[in-house]
N, C-alpha and C positions, 0 to 999 in steps of 0.2 A: 654752457661750455665753461671750462675753468679758466681758458685763456683769459676770459673777460672779466673774471670775479673781482678785479682789482682795477677796472677801468678807469672808474671816477675816483681814484684816490690813491697818491705817492707822496713819499717825503723826501724827495730831491728837490733842489732848488728849481732845476729845469722845469720839472713838471708842474711846480707849484705856480709859475707864471704863465702857463700855457693851456689853454682850452681849445676845444674843437667844436665844430657845428657841421653837421652832416645831414644832406636833405635828399629826400628820395621818394618814390612811389613805385611800389610792385619791383623791387630790384632783387628780391629773393636772395639766391646765395651770392651774387654781387655785393649786397649790402652788409653780407657777414662777413665778408673779407674786407669791406671797406671799414666797418667798425674795428674789427680785429687790427688793422694796420694803424689805429690811433690810440690804441690802448696806454700807450705812455703817459699820454696828458692828465692833468689833474682832473678835468671834468670834461664830459663829451655830451652834446646835447643832440639828438637826432629829430628832426622835422620831417613829419610824415604827411603826405598830401593825398591822403585816400586810399590807402594801400588795402587791396584785397586779398593778398598773399600770405598773411601772417606777419608780416615783418615788424608790426607795432608790437605784438605779443612777444615774438621772440627777443626784440630789443628790450622790452621791459622785463623778460626773464634773465637777461643778462645784468640788470641793475643799471640801464642807461636811462637818462632821462630823456622822454619822449614829449614831443608837443604833437599834437595832432591839430592842423590848421582846420579853421571853419570854412567849408568848402560853398558855403552859401555865398562867400564872398569871392570875387575873380582870384584864382590862384596865379602866383607867378614866381619864379625862383627866388625872385628878389625880396618877395614877401616872407617866403619861408626862411630865408638868411636872416633876414631882420628879426623875426619871430624866435629864430635860435638863437642868436645874438643877445636879445633881450632876457631870455631866460638864462642864458651863460652867466649874465651880470649879475641877475638875481641871486643865483646859486653861489657864484663865486666872484665876488666884486673886485677882488684885489687882481685879478688876471691882466698881463701886461701884451700877450699877443694870442691871437685866434687863429686856428688854420681852418679855413672852409674848405670841405670836401663836399663832392658829388658822390651819392649813393652807388652809381655805377663805376667808382675810382678806387683804386686801391694804392695807399702811400708806400712809397718804396723804404726798405728798412735805412734809418739813418736818417732820413729826410727832416724829421722833425727837429733833430739836433743842429743838423747844418743849417736850416732856416732861422731857428731862434737863435744861434750864433751870429749869423749874418746881421739879422734885425738888432740885437744887443750891441753888435760893434757898429751898426750905421744907424744911429736915430733919427736921420733924415729920411731914412727908407720907409716909407709906409707899407709895401707890400713887396714880398718877394715870392717867385715861384723859379721852378727848376724845370727838367725835361721831362714832360709827359709821354709816355708812349703809348701805342695802342695795344690793347692786349693780344688780338688775333691780327695783324694786319693782313696776312696770307690769306685770311679767311674771304676777303671781296675787295674788289678794287675800292670800294666806297670804304672799308676799313683802313686800308694803304693812304688814301686821300687825306683821311683824319690823322693818321699817324703824320705825314708830311705836315700838315696844318700846324701841328703842336710844336714842330721844332722851329722855334722863333729865334731870333738873333740872341747872343750872351750880351750881358751889360744893360745899360740904362734903356728902358723902353718907356712906350708911351702907356701901356695897359697891360693887364694880366687876364686870366680867364676865370672859371668859378673854382679853380682849385689853386689857394694860395695862401701863404700866411702872411698876416697883417698886424700893424700896431694898433692895439684896441683904441686906444685914445684917439688915433687919428681918425679912425673909422667914424666914431662917435661924434668927433669936432664937426664932421661934415655932414651928419644926420643920416648914415648908413646907406642902404642902398634905396634907389627910387622903385617904390612898389609897383608904379604904373608901366613899366618897361616889362614887354613880353620875353625880350631878348638883349643881349647887349649890355645888361645892367652893370657888369663889372667894367667895361670899358668908360661908362658914364661916371661909374664911382671914382674912377683913377682921375677923370679930367677934373672932379673935384677936388681931390687929395692933391694934384699938382697945382693946382691954383693957390693953396695954402702953403706952397712951397716944398712940398714933401716929393719925394720919387718914387719909381717902381723899376724893380730890378728883376731880370732874368739871370740866374746864378748856374754856374757849370756843374750842376749836379743833378742825379738822379731824383725826381720827385714823385713818380708814381706810374701807374697804369691805368688807362680809361678803357672801358669795353663798350664801343659804341654799338656793336652787334648789327650794323648795318648791313644786309645782304640784299636788298631789293633797291631798285632805281627809284622808285617813289620815295623811299624813305630818304635818299640824298636828295631829291627834288625838292621835298618838303622843308628839308633842313636849309637849304639854298633860300628858297622862299623867306624862312624865317629870319634869315641874315639879311635879305633885303630889306625887309621890315624895319630890322633892329638898325640898319644903317640911315633908313629915312628917319626914322625916330629919333636917333642921336644927332643926326644934322640938323634936324628941325631943334634940338635943344641947344647944341655948343656947335652951329655952325658957323658963328662968326668970327672974325679974327679976335685974336691971333690963333684960336685952339683948330678952327675949321674941322671941328670932329666929324667924321665919317662923309665929309663932303665930297671928296674924289671917290670914295666907294659908291655913293650915292650916284655921282655924275657920271661914271662908267657903267653903270647898270642901265642908266637912261639912254647913254649912248649906243650900246651894243644890243640891247633888248627892245628900244622903242623908238628912238630917233631914227637910227640906220635903217631899220625895217620901213617905217613911215616916208622916210625919203626916197627909199627904193621904191615904193608903190607909186609915188609922186612922180619918180622920173619914168616909170613905165608908161604911167597915163600920159605925160607929155611927151616922151621921146619914143615911146614903143618899146621893143624888146632891148633895145641900147642901154635901157635904163638899168636893167639887170647887172651892167658893169659894177655897179656899186657892191654888190654882193662880193665882190672881190676883196673887199675890205677883211671879210671872215677868214680866208686862208692865209692872207698876209699876215693878220694878227697872229694867226697861230703858228705861223713860222717864227715869227719875232718873238713870241713867248717861249715857244720851244728851246729856242738858242739860248735863252736867257736862263734857263732851269739849270739844275745840277743832276748828275746822274747819266745812266745810259740814254741811248735814243728812245728806246720804248718809255723809259721813265719819264723823260723830258716831254715826249709827245702825250702820254697820258695826262700829265698834268696841265698842260697847255690846253688838251681838248676840254677836259672837264673844268678848267677855269673859264674858258670862252662860253661852253655851254651854260655854266653857272649864272651868268649875266641874265640868262632868259628867266628862271624862277626869281633872281634877285630883281628883275625888273617887275615881276609881278608883285613881290613884296613891297617895293616902292608905290605901285599903283594902289595896293591894299590900305597901306597907310593913308595915302592922299583921299581914298574915299572915305576911309574911316573919319579923317579930320572934316572932309567936306558934311556928311551925314551926322557928325557928332555923335558917333556909335562908340560903344564900348569896343575894347582891344580885345580879341578872342585869342587864346593861346593856341600856336601853330606848334602841334607836336610830329614827331616823326618816328617815334617808337610805338 
């Protein structure tokens, strides 16, 4: 395609300081949209994790630098991003900023300029991101939940997601992403960035579109299991004061998915059916959280229901991490697509 003919070269100052790392596997048309959306930058590196849909061949036909990961070693998104970052520096060592983007995402028109302007004016900011929207929120309740999840408060925040623009020097100063994390690698990176005095910001700009393509309950469930695992792993690494990284997220999973059901079972054994009164905590929590949400009653009730239900797979993720720690086994990727 001619649109990508100049994707890896430009004479403007802005493009000369900005590179991009895209990662993906079997993203098909979504990858094409993704790479077209970063065509402004000086250098794009695409890191592929074993695609069988022709993604690698297509990217190379467009003149894009492709890194194919060695899949004999455990794959993580963090490892893919580090590999892309390393190749990017080899090809364009003078870059100042790097835009990380997942292969199922498409950046909004103007985002690259907005984000690089912000970083240029705020050197103390290590990472910046904007409003990510789900491409098809009406396609399923699970897509809609993702869209609401992306809408985080504007201003200084604790962490970003996989799509963000970063100060390259700051990322390298902390050693990049931790490659042993199967999820939650971006928040963990942000913990280390903030420890060095940098900050993370969400700005009031459109960043792009994400295509979760979640249409089945099982996909949503596995995604929440992965989140629970990430919470456990993150709190294990940085759970101490003052950071307390993912401590509350881990604790709430234990409360609702493990401790309360166990307490209820014990109460039934001791007090008979009267012990089931403890289960009233679930509808009470549902009503409390629904009242705290934004939107119509239907939207608030859906958010509260899936938030509470999500504690169960998150609890499973917590237990999987604990079991991996006890057995000293390797961490297996939890995929939902």
